N, C-alpha and C positions, 0 to 999 in steps of 0.2 A: 914562478908559478902562474899559470894561466887561469883567468877567471872565466866563469860561464856568463853568457849574456843574460841579462835580466829579462823576465817575461814581458815587461812593458816595452823594452827596447826591441824585442822580437816583434811585438805587435805593431810597433811604429814602422819597422822595416817592411813588414807585410803590407801595411796600408800604403806606404810610399810606392812599393812595387805595383800594387793594384791600381793606384792613381796613374802611374806612369803608363801602364798598359791601356788604361781607359783613354788617356789623352792621345796615345798613339793611334788607337782605333778611330777616334774622332778625327784626327788629322788626316788619316788616310781615307775616310769615308767619302769626303767631298771629291777628290780626284777619281775615286772608283765610280761614283755616280756620273761624273762627267764623261768617263771613258765608255759608259754604256750608251751614250748618245741620246739621252732623254732630253726633250724640250728643244726649243728653238729661240734664237735671239737675233733679230735682224735690224739693221739700220737702213731705212728706206729714204731715199732722197729724190726730189724732182727738181730739175733745173730748167728754167725757161728764160725768156727775154727779160732780164732784170729781176728775176725771182729765184729764190732758193728755199725749198721747204724740206725739212728732215723730220721724220718721226721714228719711234722705236716700236717694233712689233715683237711681242713674245707669244709663243704658242706652247701649250702643254706645260704649265697652265697659261691660259690666254691673258694678255695684259699689254702694258706699254702705253704709248701715247697715240697709237693709231685709232682714229675715230670709229672704225669698223673692224676692230681686231678679230672678232669671232668669224666674220665672213672672210676676211683675208687669210686667216689661219686655215679655214676649211678649203679655200681655193688652192692654197699652197700644199695642203695635205693631199688633196686629190692629185696634184701634179708631182708628188713625191719630193716637194721642196725645190723643184726646178722652176724658177720664175718663167723661163721661156716656154714651159710646157703647160702653163695655166690655161684653162679653157677660156677662149675669148667670149665676150658678150655677143649674143646674136641679135639681129634686128636693128642694130644701130647704124645710122647713116652719118658720115662725116664729110665735111667740106674738103675741098682740095687746097685750101689756103695753107701757105707754108709759114708756120711759126713753131720752129723746132722745140721739142721738149725731150730732155734726157732723163730716163729713169735709171736709178742706181740702187742695187741691193747688195749689202755686205753683211756677213755674219756667219752663224752656224745653224744648220738644220739637222737636228738629231745626230750630232757628232760629225757631220760633214760640212766642209766650208761652202759658203754661198758667195759667189761672185757673179753679179749680173750688171750689165750696162748696155742700154740701147737708146738711140736717139730716134724719136718718132717725128713725123712731119708736123704734127700738132697734138694738142692735148686730147682731142676726141679720139684720135688713132691710138694714143697711149692707153686711155681708159677702156677702149673697146678691146684692145689686145691683151691687156693685163687684168681685166675684170676689176675687182675691188682692191687689188694689192696696192695700187698707187692712187687710190681715191682718198686724198686728204688735202 
């Protein structure tokens, strides 16, 4: 003889199914947000003679360890996340001395990978060309 499930057991099964569905939607929400390409996270590095400095820049929302994160995010947003397309500073004069500085950017800009590396003849040329992005 088969017995009927008790109402309390049925309620427990319904609760378990509901919790499982809720957890599944939470687990898939994060990858779905990442797939939409919101936000940016960049690791910016400057290498010079005997020095190496790295900061983190986050945009949308703005944050990280970059001292001018808001301005750097604005410059990159205007360039569509392309570091090589950042509007250079105007009116700056640089000397011709050769003290190479390498600027490196790695990360993600609104779902797209960012890979940038350029060696400038000196720090002034780097800061002129890349505006505030590598000012740290």
